[in-house]
KEROTOR-331162 format. One record per residue: x, y, z of N, C-alpha, C, O in turn; residue in three letters. Coordinates in nm, 4 decimals. Atoms other than C-alpha are relative to their C-alpha. Layout:
REM KEROTOR-331162
nx:ny:nz:cax:cay:caz:cx:cy:cz:ox:oy:oz:domi
X:Y:Z:X:Y:Z:X:Y:Z:X:Y:Z:ALA
...
This chain:
REM KEROTOR-331162
nx:ny:nz:cax:cay:caz:cx:cy:cz:ox:oy:oz:domi
0.0970:-0.1313:-0.0049:-0.0170:0.0110:-0.0030:0.1228:0.1101:0.0055:0.1252:0.1899:-0.0882:MET
-0.0868:-0.1081:0.0362:0.2888:0.2402:0.0614:0.0548:0.0191:-0.0864:0.0643:0.1399:-0.1081:MET
-0.0429:0.0217:0.1578:0.4380:0.1710:-0.2592:-0.1183:0.0458:-0.0720:-0.0764:0.1435:-0.1342:THR
0.1054:-0.0479:0.0632:0.0988:0.2514:-0.4200:0.0007:0.1707:0.0275:-0.0198:0.2460:-0.0677:GLU
0.0371:-0.0985:-0.0365:0.0830:0.5650:-0.2429:0.1248:0.1299:-0.0604:0.1096:0.2520:-0.0630:LYS
-0.1140:-0.0543:0.0205:0.4287:0.6758:-0.3621:0.0092:0.0312:-0.1302:0.0776:0.1278:-0.1642:LYS
0.0300:0.0234:0.1113:0.3355:0.6009:-0.7026:-0.0979:0.0954:-0.0781:-0.0907:0.1255:-0.1972:ASP
0.0748:-0.1191:0.0394:0.0514:0.8644:-0.7092:0.1077:0.1154:-0.0581:0.1460:0.1157:-0.1751:ILE
-0.0759:-0.1185:0.0466:0.2639:1.1650:-0.7450:0.0584:-0.0266:-0.1385:0.0046:0.0253:-0.2363:ALA
-0.0575:0.0293:0.1484:0.4742:1.0404:-1.0437:-0.1113:-0.0400:-0.1245:-0.0983:-0.0109:-0.2434:PRO
0.1077:-0.0036:0.1023:0.1492:0.9334:-1.2113:-0.0400:0.0850:-0.0612:-0.0434:0.0907:-0.1841:LEU
0.0589:-0.1056:0.0305:0.0037:1.2256:-1.2054:0.1197:0.0873:-0.0896:0.0820:0.1348:-0.1968:ILE
-0.1073:-0.0537:0.0604:0.3412:1.3835:-1.3230:0.0365:-0.0685:-0.1716:0.1118:-0.0199:-0.2560:ALA
-0.0420:0.0683:0.1043:0.3499:1.1414:-1.6064:-0.1522:0.0216:-0.0895:-0.1514:0.0176:-0.2125:LEU
0.1048:-0.0308:0.0834:-0.0137:1.2128:-1.7133:0.0017:0.1658:-0.0467:-0.0712:0.2089:-0.1360:LEU
-0.0028:-0.1283:0.0457:0.0881:1.5914:-1.7281:0.0744:-0.0119:-0.1328:0.0280:0.0228:-0.2413:LYS
-0.1006:0.0199:0.1081:0.3980:1.5004:-1.9459:-0.1024:-0.0650:-0.1093:-0.0994:-0.0132:-0.2210:MET
0.0727:0.0406:0.1164:0.1560:1.3146:-2.1560:-0.0948:0.0801:-0.0795:-0.1234:0.0705:-0.1989:ALA
0.1155:-0.1150:0.0707:-0.0986:1.5935:-2.2123:0.0570:0.1104:-0.0625:-0.0082:0.1847:-0.1358:ALA
-0.0917:-0.0649:0.0685:0.1819:1.7853:-2.3158:0.0564:-0.0247:-0.1211:0.0658:0.0659:-0.2039:GLU
-0.0120:0.0762:0.1232:0.2997:1.5443:-2.5879:-0.0939:-0.0193:-0.0970:-0.0734:-0.0116:-0.2182:GLN
0.1169:0.0191:0.0952:-0.0314:1.4766:-2.7168:-0.1058:0.0859:0.0294:-0.2093:0.0277:0.0619:TRP
0.0990:-0.1078:-0.0873:-0.2394:1.7689:-2.6018:-0.1777:-0.0119:-0.0557:-0.2797:0.0160:0.0073:PRO
0.1929:0.0151:0.0364:-0.5963:1.6987:-2.8100:-0.0441:-0.1182:-0.1058:-0.1057:-0.1153:-0.2124:SER
0.0426:0.1303:0.1126:-0.6255:1.3485:-2.9530:-0.1096:-0.0482:0.1238:-0.1184:-0.0432:0.2465:SER
0.1261:0.0779:-0.1060:-0.9419:1.1699:-2.8475:0.0410:-0.1292:-0.0436:0.1061:-0.1542:-0.1451:GLU
-0.0509:0.1433:0.0061:-0.8960:0.8124:-2.8074:-0.0715:-0.0715:-0.1244:-0.0185:-0.1674:-0.1804:VAL
0.0849:0.0591:0.1550:-1.1612:0.7281:-3.1217:0.0890:0.0388:-0.0969:0.0755:-0.0055:-0.2110:GLY
-0.0813:-0.0709:0.1516:-0.8852:0.9277:-3.3376:0.1110:-0.0561:-0.0204:0.1776:-0.0361:-0.1219:GLU
-0.1141:0.0330:0.0013:-0.6169:0.7396:-3.2389:0.0267:-0.1723:-0.0415:-0.0387:-0.2624:0.0109:VAL
-0.0210:0.1599:0.0481:-0.5014:0.3931:-3.3932:0.0426:-0.0798:0.0957:0.1105:-0.0431:0.1916:SER
-0.0745:0.0870:-0.1078:-0.4266:0.1011:-3.2141:0.1762:-0.0082:0.0168:0.2441:-0.0212:0.1187:GLN
-0.1570:-0.0148:-0.0422:-0.0505:0.1218:-3.3076:0.0560:0.1202:0.0451:0.1686:0.1231:0.0947:SER
-0.0326:-0.1392:-0.0687:-0.0404:0.4923:-3.2089:0.0050:-0.0211:0.1359:0.0986:0.0157:0.2070:GLU
-0.0189:0.0401:-0.1625:-0.1540:0.3495:-2.8570:0.0763:-0.0659:0.0308:0.1017:-0.0569:0.1510:LEU
-0.1195:0.0838:-0.0413:0.1017:0.1253:-2.8421:0.0936:0.0600:0.0114:0.1482:0.0574:0.1217:PHE
-0.0894:-0.0813:-0.0012:0.3469:0.3504:-2.9434:0.0201:0.1088:0.1195:0.1281:0.1525:0.1593:ARG
-0.0073:-0.1117:-0.1140:0.2292:0.6078:-2.6569:0.0242:-0.0807:0.0997:0.1185:-0.0440:0.1698:ARG
-0.0198:0.0963:-0.1022:0.2087:0.3096:-2.4157:0.1695:-0.0031:0.0417:0.2189:0.0200:0.1520:ASP
-0.1535:0.0160:-0.0274:0.6025:0.2530:-2.4779:0.0672:0.1171:0.0053:0.1841:0.1206:0.0436:GLN
-0.0812:-0.1131:-0.0273:0.6786:0.6002:-2.4862:-0.0161:0.0449:0.1908:0.0623:0.0959:0.2708:ALA
0.0371:-0.0618:-0.1270:0.4998:0.6618:-2.1591:0.0921:-0.0852:0.1291:0.1169:-0.0469:0.2434:LEU
-0.1032:0.0715:-0.1141:0.7309:0.3817:-1.9831:0.1002:0.0373:-0.0179:0.1885:0.0228:0.0666:LEU
-0.1523:-0.0729:-0.0010:1.0046:0.5554:-2.1214:0.0141:0.1111:0.0850:0.1162:0.1241:0.1525:LYS
0.0279:-0.1506:-0.0619:0.8857:0.9099:-1.9704:0.0079:-0.0359:0.1581:0.0475:0.0579:0.2273:MET
0.0031:0.0401:-0.1469:0.8606:0.7183:-1.5993:0.1278:0.0310:0.0790:0.1081:0.0658:0.1954:TRP
-0.1115:-0.0351:-0.0771:1.2026:0.7795:-1.4769:0.0082:0.1532:-0.0130:0.0605:0.1938:0.0907:PRO
0.0361:-0.1351:-0.0072:1.1477:1.1640:-1.5594:-0.0723:0.0366:0.0637:-0.0461:0.1318:0.1372:GLU
0.0902:-0.0464:-0.1212:0.8222:1.1675:-1.3749:0.0415:-0.0096:0.1158:0.0133:0.0709:0.2045:ALA
-0.0469:0.0185:-0.1795:0.9829:1.0398:-1.0658:0.0890:0.1209:0.0055:0.0936:0.1939:0.1046:CYS
-0.1234:-0.1120:-0.0376:1.2559:1.2893:-1.1162:-0.0732:0.1230:0.0378:-0.0293:0.1941:0.1282:ARG
0.0794:-0.1371:0.0076:1.0113:1.5743:-1.1397:-0.0653:0.0194:0.1482:-0.0743:0.1217:0.2160:ARG
0.0541:-0.0258:-0.1358:0.8501:1.4878:-0.8292:0.0808:-0.0228:0.1671:0.0450:-0.0037:0.2833:VAL
-0.1122:-0.0019:-0.1229:1.1784:1.4121:-0.6124:0.0292:-0.1388:0.0454:0.1091:-0.1667:0.1347:GLY
-0.0389:0.1726:0.0123:1.1842:1.0264:-0.6393:0.1115:-0.0275:-0.0230:0.1898:0.0573:-0.0660:LEU
-0.1421:0.0685:0.0622:1.4710:0.8103:-0.7025:-0.0882:-0.0760:-0.1066:-0.2079:-0.0961:-0.0864:GLY
0.0432:0.1106:0.0927:1.4085:0.5800:-1.0230:-0.0879:-0.0660:0.0741:-0.0643:-0.0554:0.1945:GLU
0.0556:0.1074:-0.0521:1.1413:0.3209:-0.9329:-0.0380:-0.0783:-0.1055:-0.0189:-0.0380:-0.2202:ARG
0.0686:0.1087:0.0860:0.9807:0.0219:-1.1014:-0.1358:0.1010:-0.0621:-0.1956:0.1876:0.0018:GLU
0.1740:-0.0437:0.0560:0.6522:0.1346:-1.3276:-0.0990:-0.0713:0.0750:-0.0763:-0.1907:0.0947:PHE
0.0753:0.0757:-0.1236:0.3748:0.0364:-1.0842:-0.0695:-0.1108:-0.0821:-0.1169:-0.0846:-0.1927:PRO
0.0341:0.1335:0.0611:0.2660:-0.3088:-1.1835:-0.1591:0.0239:-0.0005:-0.1908:-0.0038:-0.1162:LEU
0.1079:-0.0367:0.0103:-0.0932:-0.2188:-1.1391:-0.0790:0.0451:-0.1316:-0.1949:0.0210:-0.1653:GLY
0.0265:-0.1128:0.1000:-0.0832:0.0232:-1.4431:0.0368:-0.1048:-0.0910:-0.0347:-0.1321:-0.1874:VAL
-0.0210:0.1006:0.1275:0.0887:-0.2466:-1.6351:-0.1215:-0.1187:-0.0314:-0.1386:-0.1752:-0.1394:ILE
0.0803:0.1311:0.0010:-0.1823:-0.5145:-1.5569:-0.1406:0.0675:-0.0435:-0.2316:0.0004:-0.0923:LYS
0.1305:-0.0968:0.0606:-0.4604:-0.2375:-1.6429:0.0485:-0.0180:-0.1464:-0.0296:-0.0876:-0.2114:ARG
-0.0687:-0.0239:0.1468:-0.2477:-0.1926:-1.9972:-0.0484:-0.1275:-0.0566:-0.1212:-0.1289:-0.1559:TRP
0.0374:0.1456:0.0706:-0.2878:-0.5922:-2.0525:-0.1565:-0.0047:-0.0174:-0.2054:0.0028:-0.1301:GLN
0.1434:0.0238:0.0259:-0.6557:-0.6316:-1.9974:-0.0472:0.0938:-0.0739:-0.1538:0.0564:-0.1229:GLN
0.0407:-0.0761:0.1031:-0.7089:-0.3336:-2.2132:0.0208:-0.0515:-0.1501:-0.0614:-0.0440:-0.2415:GLU
-0.0499:0.0504:0.1335:-0.4991:-0.4938:-2.5011:-0.0624:-0.1567:-0.0265:-0.0669:-0.2218:-0.1309:MET
0.0627:0.1629:0.0433:-0.6672:-0.8444:-2.4429:-0.1726:0.0109:-0.0062:-0.2554:-0.0801:-0.0084:GLY
0.1655:-0.0121:0.0183:-1.0232:-0.6790:-2.4693:-0.0451:-0.0254:0.1002:-0.1409:-0.1005:0.0817:GLY
0.0363:-0.0299:-0.1007:-1.0819:-0.6433:-2.1160:0.0076:-0.1028:0.0611:-0.0707:-0.1106:0.1558:GLY
-0.0073:0.1452:-0.0529:-0.9795:-1.0050:-2.0247:0.1159:0.0264:0.1274:0.1950:0.1194:0.1113:ARG
-0.0776:-0.0481:-0.0794:-0.7773:-1.0174:-1.6862:0.1130:-0.1082:-0.0456:0.0899:-0.2181:-0.0960:ALA
-0.1158:0.1187:0.0505:-0.4358:-1.1946:-1.7564:0.0516:-0.0467:0.1563:0.1379:-0.1334:0.1695:ASN
């Protein structure tokens, strides 16, 4: 639970970074391959998001990765 609380601030920073990178795209307007590319970019931006909130480099939150896997699998849990 404590790790999850520490992940909130960098996740918010990551969302802000994503909004700067892709300011006005709607989900329906973006192809699956572009969404996949963006997910990869978000993983690469994670260390910077941690740095921006004063944390050392951390592993990307497992819960977020599981959520992505569910979405990629059509909503099925892995």
